[in-house]
Each structure stands twice: as structure tokens, then as C-alpha cells.
N, C-alpha and C positions, 0 to 999 in steps of 0.2 A: 504494500500500500504506500503510495507516494503522496506526500503533501507538498504543496508549492506555495511559498510565501512571496508576497510582492509589496513594494511600497517604501522600502528603506531609502535612506539618503542623508544628505547633509542639510541641516536646518539650523537657523539662528535661534538662540534662546528667546523664548516668548512666542515662538511660532507654533504651528500645528502640523501633525503628520497623521496620515491614515495608512494602515496596513491591512492587507487582505490575504487570505489563505484559502486555497482550493483543496478539497479533500477528494476521496475516491468517488468516481462516478457510479451511477446505478443505485439500486436500493440496498443500502447497508445500514446496520444498526450503529449509529453514532451516539455515544453518550455525551459526556462533557467535552467542551472545546475550550481551548485557552491559549494564552500568550505568556511566554516566559522570556526573560532576557538574561544575558550574561555580560556583565561589565568586565573590562580587563582586570585580570588578577582576582576575580571574585567568582563565587559559585552561581550557577544558574538559579534564578528565583522566579516565582510566580508573579506575573503582573496583573492578570485578570483571567477569570474563568466564567463560563456560562453553561448552564444545564440545558437539556433539551426543552424544558418548559420556559426558559428565559430567566431563571434566577441567576443573578450575577454576584461575583465576589471580586474585590479589588485589593491590591496591596495598598497599605497606608500611604505609600509614597506617591501614588497616582490617583488616589481616591478624590473625587470631586473635579478632576480635570481630564478624565478619560472615560470612554464608553466602549464596551465590548458588545457586539451583536452577532447574530448568526442567521443564516438562511438554511433552514432544514431541507428545503426542496433542492438546493444545490450543494449541500454539504460544504458550505463556506462559512468562515468566521472572519470578523473584522475587528479592528481596534483603532480607535481615534484617540489621540493624546493631544491635548491643548496645553498652552502655557508651558512649553517644553523647557526643561532645565538641563544644564550640562550633565547632571547626575543621571539623566535618562539615556545617556550614551551607552551603547552596547549592541550585541547581536541579539535580535529578537527571533524567537522560535515559536511557531505555532504548534499546537498539540491537539490531538483528537484521541479520545478513548473509543475504540471501535471493537464491536463484538463480531468475531468471525468464527464460524463453526462452534458457537457456544462459548468461546473464550474471549474475554475482554482484555485488550492490551493497549498500550500507549504507542501512538505513532507520531513522528515528528517531521516538521518541515526542515529545509536545509539551512534556515537561518538567513536573516537579512540585516545588514548593518545599518544602525541609526547613529548618527553623530550629531550632537548638538553643540554648536559653537557659542561661546560666551561673548 
């Protein structure tokens, strides 16, 4: 299963950025979808997550200035971050929990670089 993330780039502090991620085509059982990021020298951390019913959860660092959404008909997940800060810099990975042949597993996109300049 291949996930593909789009939308990274170089943005000035205070700006906004939208990321999108495509999941598997066809009818598949996708549970939670999310975005993680990994800053240089740090561990990968959860940025935001959304359940199939639309319940969302955000890291404290982005709460109030980011929005995660999903399109269940297309198996896509989106992330909008506003008021970007240099601390938002990192590689952003999309994640989907997909059940295949009765087994739930995590699948990851290839990562997209986001750099916020001060």
C-alpha cells in the first residue's frame, strides 16, 4: 500500500501551508488518518489525527492554528497549518491505519519537507 504526500515547501513565518495525502484506491477499510512530523535531530511526533467519523486530535503545538480533514470517498487526508513558526520545520509524514485481510496496520507516506523561515 503506497501513500503519497504533497504540498511541502519553503514558507515564511506567519504564512500558511496545506498538505495532502492520497491513500490506496478502491474500497478499503481505512481507520484513523494522521500527520506526523520529524524535526532535525528529534523523534517523529504526532501533529494531528482524524477518525473515520471526523473526531480530531491535535498536538498542543499546533492546536488552534491547524485543521486536519479527510475525504473517505477518496481515501485522502489533508492538513492546513496557519501562522507557521520556525518550530514547524520538519519532514511531514502522512499515516493511515488500514485493515487488510482482517489485520490492521500502519502505512506511511514518503514524507514531504516543510521549512519555515524566520
